[in-house]
N, CA, C and O atoms as a Tripos MOL2 file, in Angstrom:
@<TRIPOS>MOLECULE
protein
  320   319    80     0     0
PROTEIN
NO_CHARGES

@<TRIPOS>ATOM
      1 N         121.7100   94.6670   81.0760 N.3       1 MET1
      2 CA        120.7460   93.7710   80.8250 C.3       1 MET1
      3 C         119.2070   95.0330   80.7890 C.2       1 MET1
      4 O         119.2910   95.9710   81.5820 O.2       1 MET1
      5 N         118.0780   94.9680   79.9850 N.am      2 GLU2
      6 CA        117.5020   95.6370   79.4750 C.3       2 GLU2
      7 C         116.3330   95.7920   80.9650 C.2       2 GLU2
      8 O         115.7570   94.8420   81.4930 O.2       2 GLU2
      9 N         116.2380   97.1820   81.3640 N.am      3 LYS3
     10 CA        115.6560   97.4290   82.8010 C.3       3 LYS3
     11 C         114.1240   96.5180   83.2840 C.2       3 LYS3
     12 O         113.8230   96.0580   84.3850 O.2       3 LYS3
     13 N         113.2460   96.4930   81.7740 N.am      4 LEU4
     14 CA        112.2290   95.5390   81.8730 C.3       4 LEU4
     15 C         112.5120   93.7020   82.7330 C.2       4 LEU4
     16 O         111.9890   93.1510   83.7010 O.2       4 LEU4
     17 N         113.2730   93.4110   82.0340 N.am      5 VAL5
     18 CA        114.2660   92.0630   82.2460 C.3       5 VAL5
     19 C         114.6270   92.0620   83.9100 C.2       5 VAL5
     20 O         114.1620   91.1550   84.6000 O.2       5 VAL5
     21 N         115.3660   92.9830   84.4450 N.am      6 LEU6
     22 CA        115.6830   93.1630   85.8090 C.3       6 LEU6
     23 C         114.6630   93.3280   86.2940 C.2       6 LEU6
     24 O         114.3050   92.4740   87.1050 O.2       6 LEU6
     25 N         113.7700   94.4660   86.0190 N.am      7 GLU7
     26 CA        112.7010   94.4960   87.0540 C.3       7 GLU7
     27 C         111.8170   93.0210   87.2010 C.2       7 GLU7
     28 O         111.4230   92.5160   88.2520 O.2       7 GLU7
     29 N         111.6470   92.5310   85.8800 N.am      8 ASN8
     30 CA        110.8760   91.0630   86.0390 C.3       8 ASN8
     31 C         111.7730   90.0140   87.0770 C.2       8 ASN8
     32 O         111.1720   88.9940   87.4160 O.2       8 ASN8
     33 N         112.6820   90.1360   87.4160 N.am      9 LYS9
     34 CA        113.9050   89.0630   88.1390 C.3       9 LYS9
     35 C         113.5960   89.8670   89.2970 C.2       9 LYS9
     36 O         113.4810   89.0940   90.2480 O.2       9 LYS9
     37 N         113.3510   91.4350   89.7690 N.am     10 VAL10
     38 CA        113.3260   91.2030   90.9160 C.3      10 VAL10
     39 C         112.1130   91.3610   91.6230 C.2      10 VAL10
     40 O         111.9100   91.3520   92.8370 O.2      10 VAL10
     41 N         111.1560   91.5400   90.4500 N.am     11 LEU11
     42 CA        109.6970   90.8630   91.2420 C.3      11 LEU11
     43 C         109.4560   89.4310   91.5350 C.2      11 LEU11
     44 O         108.6330   89.0250   92.3550 O.2      11 LEU11
     45 N         110.0890   88.8320   90.9420 N.am     12 ASN12
     46 CA        110.4120   87.3260   90.7710 C.3      12 ASN12
     47 C         110.9370   87.0260   92.4010 C.2      12 ASN12
     48 O         110.4370   86.1130   93.0580 O.2      12 ASN12
     49 N         111.6540   87.6270   92.7630 N.am     13 VAL13
     50 CA        112.9210   87.3570   93.7240 C.3      13 VAL13
     51 C         111.7530   88.0060   95.1170 C.2      13 VAL13
     52 O         111.5160   87.3110   96.1050 O.2      13 VAL13
     53 N         111.3090   89.0420   94.9740 N.am     14 ILE14
     54 CA        110.1320   89.6680   96.1530 C.3      14 ILE14
     55 C         108.8040   88.7670   96.2280 C.2      14 ILE14
     56 O         108.1480   88.5970   97.2560 O.2      14 ILE14
     57 N         108.5080   88.1980   94.9230 N.am     15 GLU15
     58 CA        107.3400   87.1800   95.3910 C.3      15 GLU15
     59 C         107.8610   85.7340   96.4810 C.2      15 GLU15
     60 O         107.2890   85.1960   97.4280 O.2      15 GLU15
     61 N         109.1060   85.4850   95.8510 N.am     16 GLN16
     62 CA        110.0240   84.3380   96.6010 C.3      16 GLN16
     63 C         109.8320   84.6850   97.8640 C.2      16 GLN16
     64 O         109.1540   83.9170   98.5470 O.2      16 GLN16
     65 N         110.4180   86.0130   98.5330 N.am     17 ILE17
     66 CA        110.4540   86.6510   99.7530 C.3      17 ILE17
     67 C         109.5250   86.6150  100.5640 C.2      17 ILE17
     68 O         109.5590   85.9430  101.5950 O.2      17 ILE17
     69 N         108.3220   87.5200  100.1130 N.am     18 ARG18
     70 CA        106.8640   88.2970  100.8970 C.3      18 ARG18
     71 C         106.3140   87.2190  101.6480 C.2      18 ARG18
     72 O         105.7060   87.7550  102.5750 O.2      18 ARG18
     73 N         106.1700   85.5690  101.7660 N.am     19 PRO19
     74 CA        105.4240   85.0470  102.3820 C.3      19 PRO19
     75 C         105.8850   85.1110  103.8030 C.2      19 PRO19
     76 O         105.1530   85.1270  104.7920 O.2      19 PRO19
     77 N         107.5670   85.1560  103.7710 N.am     20 TYR20
     78 CA        108.4060   85.4380  105.2380 C.3      20 TYR20
     79 C         107.8680   86.4130  105.7110 C.2      20 TYR20
     80 O         107.2870   86.3010  106.7900 O.2      20 TYR20
     81 N         107.9180   87.7960  104.9480 N.am     21 LEU21
     82 CA        107.6440   89.0010  105.7090 C.3      21 LEU21
     83 C         106.0850   88.8400  105.9720 C.2      21 LEU21
     84 O         105.6970   89.3780  107.0090 O.2      21 LEU21
     85 N         105.3440   88.3370  105.3800 N.am     22 GLN22
     86 CA        103.6110   87.8240  105.7670 C.3      22 GLN22
     87 C         103.6100   87.2060  107.0230 C.2      22 GLN22
     88 O         103.0060   87.7000  107.9750 O.2      22 GLN22
     89 N         104.0490   86.4800  107.0730 N.am     23 GLN23
     90 CA        104.4380   85.6300  108.3380 C.3      23 GLN23
     91 C         104.1580   86.4340  109.0000 C.2      23 GLN23
     92 O         102.9500   86.4840  109.2330 O.2      23 GLN23
     93 N         104.8990   87.3310  109.5690 N.am     24 ASP24
     94 CA        105.0470   88.2450  110.5690 C.3      24 ASP24
     95 C         104.3730   89.4880  110.5100 C.2      24 ASP24
     96 O         104.7770   90.4560  111.1550 O.2      24 ASP24
     97 N         103.5090   89.5240  109.8790 N.am     25 GLY25
     98 CA        102.2090   90.5850  109.7660 C.3      25 GLY25
     99 C         102.9590   91.7200  108.9090 C.2      25 GLY25
    100 O         102.4450   92.8390  108.8960 O.2      25 GLY25
    101 N         104.2540   91.4710  108.1270 N.am     26 GLY26
    102 CA        104.5390   92.4610  107.1600 C.3      26 GLY26
    103 C         104.2790   92.3750  105.6570 C.2      26 GLY26
    104 O         103.3870   91.5770  105.3640 O.2      26 GLY26
    105 N         104.8550   93.0140  104.6420 N.am     27 ASP27
    106 CA        104.6740   92.9770  103.5030 C.3      27 ASP27
    107 C         106.0080   93.6280  102.4860 C.2      27 ASP27
    108 O         106.9680   94.1770  103.0260 O.2      27 ASP27
    109 N         105.9380   93.5220  101.3880 N.am     28 ILE28
    110 CA        106.8970   94.5460  100.8360 C.3      28 ILE28
    111 C         106.3610   94.8520   99.1800 C.2      28 ILE28
    112 O         105.7660   94.0260   98.4880 O.2      28 ILE28
    113 N         106.7020   96.1210   98.8000 N.am     29 GLU29
    114 CA        106.0610   96.3420   97.3040 C.3      29 GLU29
    115 C         107.1310   97.1350   96.6640 C.2      29 GLU29
    116 O         107.6480   98.1740   97.0760 O.2      29 GLU29
    117 N         107.4050   96.3880   95.4540 N.am     30 PHE30
    118 CA        108.5430   97.0800   94.4690 C.3      30 PHE30
    119 C         108.0010   98.4460   94.1400 C.2      30 PHE30
    120 O         106.8660   98.6750   93.7210 O.2      30 PHE30
    121 N         108.9130   99.2890   94.3710 N.am     31 VAL31
    122 CA        108.6490  100.7900   93.1650 C.3      31 VAL31
    123 C         109.0310  100.7840   92.2430 C.2      31 VAL31
    124 O         108.4770  100.6730   91.1490 O.2      31 VAL31
    125 N         110.1820  100.9170   92.5530 N.am     32 ASN32
    126 CA        110.9550  100.9310   90.8800 C.3      32 ASN32
    127 C         112.6850  100.4780   91.3340 C.2      32 ASN32
    128 O         113.1960  100.0470   92.3680 O.2      32 ASN32
    129 N         113.1710  100.8110   90.0640 N.am     33 ILE33
    130 CA        114.7540  100.7200   89.8190 C.3      33 ILE33
    131 C         115.1730  101.6120   89.4260 C.2      33 ILE33
    132 O         114.7270  101.9530   88.3310 O.2      33 ILE33
    133 N         116.1080  102.3830   89.9830 N.am     34 THR34
    134 CA        117.0560  103.5470   89.6580 C.3      34 THR34
    135 C         117.6110  102.9780   88.4240 C.2      34 THR34
    136 O         117.6800  101.8170   88.0190 O.2      34 THR34
    137 N         118.0970  104.4260   87.7920 N.am     35 GLU35
    138 CA        119.4940  104.2190   86.4040 C.3      35 GLU35
    139 C         120.8730  103.4680   86.7700 C.2      35 GLU35
    140 O         121.5710  102.8120   85.9950 O.2      35 GLU35
    141 N         121.0990  103.7220   88.1440 N.am     36 ASP36
    142 CA        122.2060  103.4670   88.8670 C.3      36 ASP36
    143 C         121.9720  101.5520   89.4840 C.2      36 ASP36
    144 O         122.6570  100.9000   90.2720 O.2      36 ASP36
    145 N         120.8560  101.2110   88.7800 N.am     37 LEU37
    146 CA        120.9520   99.7410   89.7590 C.3      37 LEU37
    147 C         120.5500   99.7090   91.4550 C.2      37 LEU37
    148 O         120.9820   98.9310   92.3050 O.2      37 LEU37
    149 N         119.6900  100.6980   91.5990 N.am     38 VAL38
    150 CA        119.0040  100.3740   93.1880 C.3      38 VAL38
    151 C         117.4810   99.7480   92.9010 C.2      38 VAL38
    152 O         116.6090   99.9910   92.0670 O.2      38 VAL38
    153 N         117.5770   99.0420   93.7490 N.am     39 VAL39
    154 CA        116.0420   98.8010   93.7450 C.3      39 VAL39
    155 C         115.4640   99.3770   95.0410 C.2      39 VAL39
    156 O         115.9020   99.3250   96.1900 O.2      39 VAL39
    157 N         114.2660   99.9890   94.4970 N.am     40 ASN40
    158 CA        113.6620  100.9450   95.4400 C.3      40 ASN40
    159 C         112.2020  100.1170   95.9700 C.2      40 ASN40
    160 O         111.2900   99.9460   95.1610 O.2      40 ASN40
    161 N         112.0960   99.6660   97.2950 N.am     41 VAL41
    162 CA        110.7600   98.8950   98.0320 C.3      41 VAL41
    163 C         110.3680   99.8480   98.6410 C.2      41 VAL41
    164 O         111.0430  100.8680   98.7780 O.2      41 VAL41
    165 N         108.8910   99.6440   99.2410 N.am     42 ARG42
    166 CA        108.0430  100.3030  100.6290 C.3      42 ARG42
    167 C         107.9750   98.7260  101.0150 C.2      42 ARG42
    168 O         107.8210   97.7160  100.3280 O.2      42 ARG42
    169 N         108.1840   98.9780  102.6160 N.am     43 LEU43
    170 CA        108.1750   98.0450  103.5540 C.3      43 LEU43
    171 C         106.9770   98.3060  104.5250 C.2      43 LEU43
    172 O         107.0440   99.0900  105.4710 O.2      43 LEU43
    173 N         105.6480   97.4170  104.1260 N.am     44 THR44
    174 CA        104.3370   98.0180  105.0500 C.3      44 THR44
    175 C         104.0180   97.0670  105.9040 C.2      44 THR44
    176 O         104.8680   96.2220  106.1850 O.2      44 THR44
    177 N         102.9420   97.0310  106.3850 N.am     45 GLY45
    178 CA        102.5220   96.4590  107.6210 C.3      45 GLY45
    179 C         103.4750   96.1950  108.8680 C.2      45 GLY45
    180 O         104.3180   97.0730  109.0520 O.2      45 GLY45
    181 N         103.4740   95.2040  109.6840 N.am     46 ALA46
    182 CA        104.5520   95.2200  110.5530 C.3      46 ALA46
    183 C         105.7060   95.3480  109.9950 C.2      46 ALA46
    184 O         106.5230   95.6410  110.8690 O.2      46 ALA46
    185 N         106.1500   95.2810  109.0480 N.am     47 CYS47
    186 CA        107.5370   95.7370  108.6410 C.3      47 CYS47
    187 C         107.6350   97.1940  108.4750 C.2      47 CYS47
    188 O         108.7520   97.6300  108.7540 O.2      47 CYS47
    189 N         106.8720   97.9640  108.1410 N.am     48 GLY48
    190 CA        107.2840   99.4180  107.9820 C.3      48 GLY48
    191 C         107.4030   99.9260  109.2200 C.2      48 GLY48
    192 O         107.7250  101.1140  109.2260 O.2      48 GLY48
    193 N         107.2440   99.4060  110.3040 N.am     49 SER49
    194 CA        107.3740  100.0800  111.8830 C.3      49 SER49
    195 C         107.9760   99.1960  112.5290 C.2      49 SER49
    196 O         108.2290   99.2420  113.7330 O.2      49 SER49
    197 N         108.2530   98.3140  111.7620 N.am     50 CYS50
    198 CA        109.3520   97.0640  112.9370 C.3      50 CYS50
    199 C         110.8800   98.0100  113.2620 C.2      50 CYS50
    200 O         111.1520   98.9310  112.4920 O.2      50 CYS50
    201 N         111.5020   97.7970  114.0520 N.am     51 PRO51
    202 CA        112.8480   98.4540  114.3820 C.3      51 PRO51
    203 C         113.6510   97.2530  113.9470 C.2      51 PRO51
    204 O         114.8200   97.3180  114.3280 O.2      51 PRO51
    205 N         113.3950   96.3520  113.3680 N.am     52 TYR52
    206 CA        114.5060   95.5510  112.7800 C.3      52 TYR52
    207 C         114.0740   95.3950  110.9200 C.2      52 TYR52
    208 O         114.5150   94.6810  110.0190 O.2      52 TYR52
    209 N         113.3150   96.1580  110.9690 N.am     53 SER53
    210 CA        113.0990   96.6390  109.1530 C.3      53 SER53
    211 C         114.2240   96.7460  108.3660 C.2      53 SER53
    212 O         114.3740   96.4010  107.1940 O.2      53 SER53
    213 N         115.2650   97.4340  109.3910 N.am     54 THR54
    214 CA        116.6870   97.4070  108.3960 C.3      54 THR54
    215 C         117.2090   96.4050  108.1640 C.2      54 THR54
    216 O         117.4010   96.0450  107.0030 O.2      54 THR54
    217 N         117.6440   95.5630  109.4040 N.am     55 LEU55
    218 CA        118.2100   94.0970  109.2690 C.3      55 LEU55
    219 C         117.7070   93.2920  108.0350 C.2      55 LEU55
    220 O         118.3380   92.7570  107.1240 O.2      55 LEU55
    221 N         115.9790   93.3970  108.3660 N.am     56 THR56
    222 CA        115.0630   92.5420  107.2070 C.3      56 THR56
    223 C         115.4990   92.8030  106.0450 C.2      56 THR56
    224 O         115.7810   91.9260  105.2290 O.2      56 THR56
    225 N         115.6330   94.3740  105.7770 N.am     57 LEU57
    226 CA        115.7840   94.8110  104.4160 C.3      57 LEU57
    227 C         117.1220   94.6630  103.6800 C.2      57 LEU57
    228 O         117.2200   94.4100  102.4790 O.2      57 LEU57
    229 N         118.1770   94.8550  104.5610 N.am     58 LYS58
    230 CA        119.8990   94.4090  103.8420 C.3      58 LYS58
    231 C         119.9150   92.9220  104.5410 C.2      58 LYS58
    232 O         120.0520   92.2380  103.5270 O.2      58 LYS58
    233 N         119.8740   92.1820  105.4020 N.am     59 ASN59
    234 CA        120.4160   91.2030  105.5390 C.3      59 ASN59
    235 C         119.3510   89.9260  104.9530 C.2      59 ASN59
    236 O         119.7950   88.7820  104.8580 O.2      59 ASN59
    237 N         117.9800   90.2330  104.5950 N.am     60 GLY60
    238 CA        117.2140   89.4110  103.4270 C.3      60 GLY60
    239 C         116.6200   89.6500  102.5590 C.2      60 GLY60
    240 O         116.4190   88.6450  101.8770 O.2      60 GLY60
    241 N         116.1820   90.5330  102.1720 N.am     61 VAL61
    242 CA        115.8460   91.1060  100.8380 C.3      61 VAL61
    243 C         116.8680   91.4280  100.0930 C.2      61 VAL61
    244 O         117.0410   90.8250   99.0340 O.2      61 VAL61
    245 N         117.8360   92.5530  100.5450 N.am     62 GLU62
    246 CA        118.9550   92.9530   99.2960 C.3      62 GLU62
    247 C         119.5560   91.6190   99.3850 C.2      62 GLU62
    248 O         119.6350   91.1800   98.2380 O.2      62 GLU62
    249 N         119.9730   90.8540  100.1620 N.am     63 GLN63
    250 CA        120.9010   89.4300   99.7350 C.3      63 GLN63
    251 C         120.4100   88.5320   98.7460 C.2      63 GLN63
    252 O         121.0360   87.7730   98.0060 O.2      63 GLN63
    253 N         119.0650   88.7630   98.8640 N.am     64 ALA64
    254 CA        118.4170   87.6230   97.9410 C.3      64 ALA64
    255 C         118.3790   88.2140   96.8120 C.2      64 ALA64
    256 O         118.4160   87.4210   95.8710 O.2      64 ALA64
    257 N         118.3080   89.4880   96.4780 N.am     65 VAL65
    258 CA        118.1390   90.2710   95.2410 C.3      65 VAL65
    259 C         119.3910   90.2300   94.7590 C.2      65 VAL65
    260 O         119.4610   89.9070   93.5730 O.2      65 VAL65
    261 N         120.4010   90.4570   95.3110 N.am     66 ARG66
    262 CA        121.8110   90.7920   94.6480 C.3      66 ARG66
    263 C         122.0970   89.3560   94.3460 C.2      66 ARG66
    264 O         122.4550   89.1720   93.1820 O.2      66 ARG66
    265 N         122.0270   88.2460   95.1350 N.am     67 LYS67
    266 CA        122.3320   87.0200   94.7490 C.3      67 LYS67
    267 C         121.9890   86.2740   93.6620 C.2      67 LYS67
    268 O         122.7800   85.6210   92.9810 O.2      67 LYS67
    269 N         120.4090   86.4010   93.4390 N.am     68 ALA68
    270 CA        119.5170   86.1980   91.9900 C.3      68 ALA68
    271 C         120.0570   87.0950   90.7110 C.2      68 ALA68
    272 O         119.9290   86.7900   89.5250 O.2      68 ALA68
    273 N         120.7730   88.4290   91.3160 N.am     69 ILE69
    274 CA        120.6560   89.7730   90.2860 C.3      69 ILE69
    275 C         121.7390   90.2690   90.4830 C.2      69 ILE69
    276 O         121.5630   91.4020   90.9320 O.2      69 ILE69
    277 N         122.8820   90.0080   90.3810 N.am     70 PRO70
    278 CA        124.3900   90.3950   91.0330 C.3      70 PRO70
    279 C         124.5920   92.0330   90.4120 C.2      70 PRO70
    280 O         125.3080   92.8870   90.9350 O.2      70 PRO70
    281 N         123.9260   92.1720   89.4110 N.am     71 GLU71
    282 CA        123.9910   93.9760   88.8130 C.3      71 GLU71
    283 C         123.3120   94.4180   89.4730 C.2      71 GLU71
    284 O         123.1520   95.5540   89.0270 O.2      71 GLU71
    285 N         122.6220   94.2820   90.4890 N.am     72 ILE72
    286 CA        121.6450   95.4770   91.2680 C.3      72 ILE72
    287 C         122.8760   95.5800   92.5590 C.2      72 ILE72
    288 O         123.3810   94.6570   93.1970 O.2      72 ILE72
    289 N         123.1500   97.2210   92.6630 N.am     73 LYS73
    290 CA        124.0190   97.7790   93.4260 C.3      73 LYS73
    291 C         123.4760   97.7290   94.9250 C.2      73 LYS73
    292 O         124.2480   97.9430   95.8600 O.2      73 LYS73
    293 N         121.9770   97.4090   95.1510 N.am     74 SER74
    294 CA        121.3130   97.7310   96.4150 C.3      74 SER74
    295 C         119.9940   97.7090   96.7170 C.2      74 SER74
    296 O         119.3130   97.7050   95.6920 O.2      74 SER74
    297 N         119.2450   97.6880   97.9080 N.am     75 VAL75
    298 CA        117.6030   97.5770   97.7400 C.3      75 VAL75
    299 C         117.7100   98.8000   99.0180 C.2      75 VAL75
    300 O         118.3140   98.7690  100.0900 O.2      75 VAL75
    301 N         116.9450   99.7430   98.4590 N.am     76 GLU76
    302 CA        116.6930  100.7760   99.5880 C.3      76 GLU76
    303 C         115.1880  100.4680  100.2180 C.2      76 GLU76
    304 O         114.4580   99.6500   99.6590 O.2      76 GLU76
    305 N         114.8160  101.0920  101.2760 N.am     77 ALA77
    306 CA        113.2600  101.1360  101.2540 C.3      77 ALA77
    307 C         112.9600  102.7460  101.3060 C.2      77 ALA77
    308 O         113.6210  103.5870  101.9150 O.2      77 ALA77
    309 N         111.9190  102.9310  100.5930 N.am     78 ILE78
    310 CA        111.4720  104.4310  100.7690 C.3      78 ILE78
    311 C         109.9920  104.5260  101.1330 C.2      78 ILE78
    312 O         109.3460  103.4940  101.3130 O.2      78 ILE78
    313 N         109.4890  105.6170  101.2370 N.am     79 ASN79
    314 CA        108.6750  105.5360  102.2130 C.3      79 ASN79
    315 C         107.5720  106.8090  101.5830 C.2      79 ASN79
    316 O         107.9550  107.9430  101.8730 O.2      79 ASN79
    317 N         106.2760  106.7370  100.7720 N.am     80 LEU80
    318 CA        106.2530  107.5440   99.9670 C.3      80 LEU80
    319 C         104.6970  107.9080  100.3230 C.2      80 LEU80
    320 O         104.1120  108.7940   99.6990 O.2      80 LEU80
@<TRIPOS>BOND
     1     1     2 1
     2     2     3 1
     3     3     4 2
     4     3     5 am
     5     5     6 1
     6     6     7 1
     7     7     8 2
     8     7     9 am
     9     9    10 1
    10    10    11 1
    11    11    12 2
    12    11    13 am
    13    13    14 1
    14    14    15 1
    15    15    16 2
    16    15    17 am
    17    17    18 1
    18    18    19 1
    19    19    20 2
    20    19    21 am
    21    21    22 1
    22    22    23 1
    23    23    24 2
    24    23    25 am
    25    25    26 1
    26    26    27 1
    27    27    28 2
    28    27    29 am
    29    29    30 1
    30    30    31 1
    31    31    32 2
    32    31    33 am
    33    33    34 1
    34    34    35 1
    35    35    36 2
    36    35    37 am
    37    37    38 1
    38    38    39 1
    39    39    40 2
    40    39    41 am
    41    41    42 1
    42    42    43 1
    43    43    44 2
    44    43    45 am
    45    45    46 1
    46    46    47 1
    47    47    48 2
    48    47    49 am
    49    49    50 1
    50    50    51 1
    51    51    52 2
    52    51    53 am
    53    53    54 1
    54    54    55 1
    55    55    56 2
    56    55    57 am
    57    57    58 1
    58    58    59 1
    59    59    60 2
    60    59    61 am
    61    61    62 1
    62    62    63 1
    63    63    64 2
    64    63    65 am
    65    65    66 1
    66    66    67 1
    67    67    68 2
    68    67    69 am
    69    69    70 1
    70    70    71 1
    71    71    72 2
    72    71    73 am
    73    73    74 1
    74    74    75 1
    75    75    76 2
    76    75    77 am
    77    77    78 1
    78    78    79 1
    79    79    80 2
    80    79    81 am
    81    81    82 1
    82    82    83 1
    83    83    84 2
    84    83    85 am
    85    85    86 1
    86    86    87 1
    87    87    88 2
    88    87    89 am
    89    89    90 1
    90    90    91 1
    91    91    92 2
    92    91    93 am
    93    93    94 1
    94    94    95 1
    95    95    96 2
    96    95    97 am
    97    97    98 1
    98    98    99 1
    99    99   100 2
   100    99   101 am
   101   101   102 1
   102   102   103 1
   103   103   104 2
   104   103   105 am
   105   105   106 1
   106   106   107 1
   107   107   108 2
   108   107   109 am
   109   109   110 1
   110   110   111 1
   111   111   112 2
   112   111   113 am
   113   113   114 1
   114   114   115 1
   115   115   116 2
   116   115   117 am
   117   117   118 1
   118   118   119 1
   119   119   120 2
   120   119   121 am
   121   121   122 1
   122   122   123 1
   123   123   124 2
   124   123   125 am
   125   125   126 1
   126   126   127 1
   127   127   128 2
   128   127   129 am
   129   129   130 1
   130   130   131 1
   131   131   132 2
   132   131   133 am
   133   133   134 1
   134   134   135 1
   135   135   136 2
   136   135   137 am
   137   137   138 1
   138   138   139 1
   139   139   140 2
   140   139   141 am
   141   141   142 1
   142   142   143 1
   143   143   144 2
   144   143   145 am
   145   145   146 1
   146   146   147 1
   147   147   148 2
   148   147   149 am
   149   149   150 1
   150   150   151 1
   151   151   152 2
   152   151   153 am
   153   153   154 1
   154   154   155 1
   155   155   156 2
   156   155   157 am
   157   157   158 1
   158   158   159 1
   159   159   160 2
   160   159   161 am
   161   161   162 1
   162   162   163 1
   163   163   164 2
   164   163   165 am
   165   165   166 1
   166   166   167 1
   167   167   168 2
   168   167   169 am
   169   169   170 1
   170   170   171 1
   171   171   172 2
   172   171   173 am
   173   173   174 1
   174   174   175 1
   175   175   176 2
   176   175   177 am
   177   177   178 1
   178   178   179 1
   179   179   180 2
   180   179   181 am
   181   181   182 1
   182   182   183 1
   183   183   184 2
   184   183   185 am
   185   185   186 1
   186   186   187 1
   187   187   188 2
   188   187   189 am
   189   189   190 1
   190   190   191 1
   191   191   192 2
   192   191   193 am
   193   193   194 1
   194   194   195 1
   195   195   196 2
   196   195   197 am
   197   197   198 1
   198   198   199 1
   199   199   200 2
   200   199   201 am
   201   201   202 1
   202   202   203 1
   203   203   204 2
   204   203   205 am
   205   205   206 1
   206   206   207 1
   207   207   208 2
   208   207   209 am
   209   209   210 1
   210   210   211 1
   211   211   212 2
   212   211   213 am
   213   213   214 1
   214   214   215 1
   215   215   216 2
   216   215   217 am
   217   217   218 1
   218   218   219 1
   219   219   220 2
   220   219   221 am
   221   221   222 1
   222   222   223 1
   223   223   224 2
   224   223   225 am
   225   225   226 1
   226   226   227 1
   227   227   228 2
   228   227   229 am
   229   229   230 1
   230   230   231 1
   231   231   232 2
   232   231   233 am
   233   233   234 1
   234   234   235 1
   235   235   236 2
   236   235   237 am
   237   237   238 1
   238   238   239 1
   239   239   240 2
   240   239   241 am
   241   241   242 1
   242   242   243 1
   243   243   244 2
   244   243   245 am
   245   245   246 1
   246   246   247 1
   247   247   248 2
   248   247   249 am
   249   249   250 1
   250   250   251 1
   251   251   252 2
   252   251   253 am
   253   253   254 1
   254   254   255 1
   255   255   256 2
   256   255   257 am
   257   257   258 1
   258   258   259 1
   259   259   260 2
   260   259   261 am
   261   261   262 1
   262   262   263 1
   263   263   264 2
   264   263   265 am
   265   265   266 1
   266   266   267 1
   267   267   268 2
   268   267   269 am
   269   269   270 1
   270   270   271 1
   271   271   272 2
   272   271   273 am
   273   273   274 1
   274   274   275 1
   275   275   276 2
   276   275   277 am
   277   277   278 1
   278   278   279 1
   279   279   280 2
   280   279   281 am
   281   281   282 1
   282   282   283 1
   283   283   284 2
   284   283   285 am
   285   285   286 1
   286   286   287 1
   287   287   288 2
   288   287   289 am
   289   289   290 1
   290   290   291 1
   291   291   292 2
   292   291   293 am
   293   293   294 1
   294   294   295 1
   295   295   296 2
   296   295   297 am
   297   297   298 1
   298   298   299 1
   299   299   300 2
   300   299   301 am
   301   301   302 1
   302   302   303 1
   303   303   304 2
   304   303   305 am
   305   305   306 1
   306   306   307 1
   307   307   308 2
   308   307   309 am
   309   309   310 1
   310   310   311 1
   311   311   312 2
   312   311   313 am
   313   313   314 1
   314   314   315 1
   315   315   316 2
   316   315   317 am
   317   317   318 1
   318   318   319 1
   319   319   320 2
@<TRIPOS>SUBSTRUCTURE
     1 MET1         2 RESIDUE 1 A MET
     2 GLU2         6 RESIDUE 1 A GLU
     3 LYS3        10 RESIDUE 1 A LYS
     4 LEU4        14 RESIDUE 1 A LEU
     5 VAL5        18 RESIDUE 1 A VAL
     6 LEU6        22 RESIDUE 1 A LEU
     7 GLU7        26 RESIDUE 1 A GLU
     8 ASN8        30 RESIDUE 1 A ASN
     9 LYS9        34 RESIDUE 1 A LYS
    10 VAL10       38 RESIDUE 1 A VAL
    11 LEU11       42 RESIDUE 1 A LEU
    12 ASN12       46 RESIDUE 1 A ASN
    13 VAL13       50 RESIDUE 1 A VAL
    14 ILE14       54 RESIDUE 1 A ILE
    15 GLU15       58 RESIDUE 1 A GLU
    16 GLN16       62 RESIDUE 1 A GLN
    17 ILE17       66 RESIDUE 1 A ILE
    18 ARG18       70 RESIDUE 1 A ARG
    19 PRO19       74 RESIDUE 1 A PRO
    20 TYR20       78 RESIDUE 1 A TYR
    21 LEU21       82 RESIDUE 1 A LEU
    22 GLN22       86 RESIDUE 1 A GLN
    23 GLN23       90 RESIDUE 1 A GLN
    24 ASP24       94 RESIDUE 1 A ASP
    25 GLY25       98 RESIDUE 1 A GLY
    26 GLY26      102 RESIDUE 1 A GLY
    27 ASP27      106 RESIDUE 1 A ASP
    28 ILE28      110 RESIDUE 1 A ILE
    29 GLU29      114 RESIDUE 1 A GLU
    30 PHE30      118 RESIDUE 1 A PHE
    31 VAL31      122 RESIDUE 1 A VAL
    32 ASN32      126 RESIDUE 1 A ASN
    33 ILE33      130 RESIDUE 1 A ILE
    34 THR34      134 RESIDUE 1 A THR
    35 GLU35      138 RESIDUE 1 A GLU
    36 ASP36      142 RESIDUE 1 A ASP
    37 LEU37      146 RESIDUE 1 A LEU
    38 VAL38      150 RESIDUE 1 A VAL
    39 VAL39      154 RESIDUE 1 A VAL
    40 ASN40      158 RESIDUE 1 A ASN
    41 VAL41      162 RESIDUE 1 A VAL
    42 ARG42      166 RESIDUE 1 A ARG
    43 LEU43      170 RESIDUE 1 A LEU
    44 THR44      174 RESIDUE 1 A THR
    45 GLY45      178 RESIDUE 1 A GLY
    46 ALA46      182 RESIDUE 1 A ALA
    47 CYS47      186 RESIDUE 1 A CYS
    48 GLY48      190 RESIDUE 1 A GLY
    49 SER49      194 RESIDUE 1 A SER
    50 CYS50      198 RESIDUE 1 A CYS
    51 PRO51      202 RESIDUE 1 A PRO
    52 TYR52      206 RESIDUE 1 A TYR
    53 SER53      210 RESIDUE 1 A SER
    54 THR54      214 RESIDUE 1 A THR
    55 LEU55      218 RESIDUE 1 A LEU
    56 THR56      222 RESIDUE 1 A THR
    57 LEU57      226 RESIDUE 1 A LEU
    58 LYS58      230 RESIDUE 1 A LYS
    59 ASN59      234 RESIDUE 1 A ASN
    60 GLY60      238 RESIDUE 1 A GLY
    61 VAL61      242 RESIDUE 1 A VAL
    62 GLU62      246 RESIDUE 1 A GLU
    63 GLN63      250 RESIDUE 1 A GLN
    64 ALA64      254 RESIDUE 1 A ALA
    65 VAL65      258 RESIDUE 1 A VAL
    66 ARG66      262 RESIDUE 1 A ARG
    67 LYS67      266 RESIDUE 1 A LYS
    68 ALA68      270 RESIDUE 1 A ALA
    69 ILE69      274 RESIDUE 1 A ILE
    70 PRO70      278 RESIDUE 1 A PRO
    71 GLU71      282 RESIDUE 1 A GLU
    72 ILE72      286 RESIDUE 1 A ILE
    73 LYS73      290 RESIDUE 1 A LYS
    74 SER74      294 RESIDUE 1 A SER
    75 VAL75      298 RESIDUE 1 A VAL
    76 GLU76      302 RESIDUE 1 A GLU
    77 ALA77      306 RESIDUE 1 A ALA
    78 ILE78      310 RESIDUE 1 A ILE
    79 ASN79      314 RESIDUE 1 A ASN
    80 LEU80      318 RESIDUE 1 A LEU
């Protein structure tokens, strides 16, 4: 699948997840998709410092992205 199409799909899924993170004072930003189909995101606000952010990322965000876009291998948080 073309990278731009994948990126738009990922952005769409993130927009659907965002309100749940914002309810808890956090947010998520899309950073990029690597050549090996790993989505990099930045967790911000309360999510950036929450001890459960890894669980949120893997059990929430990654699961939603991979369900919608099976080609994606994983979702990783990066801090720039």
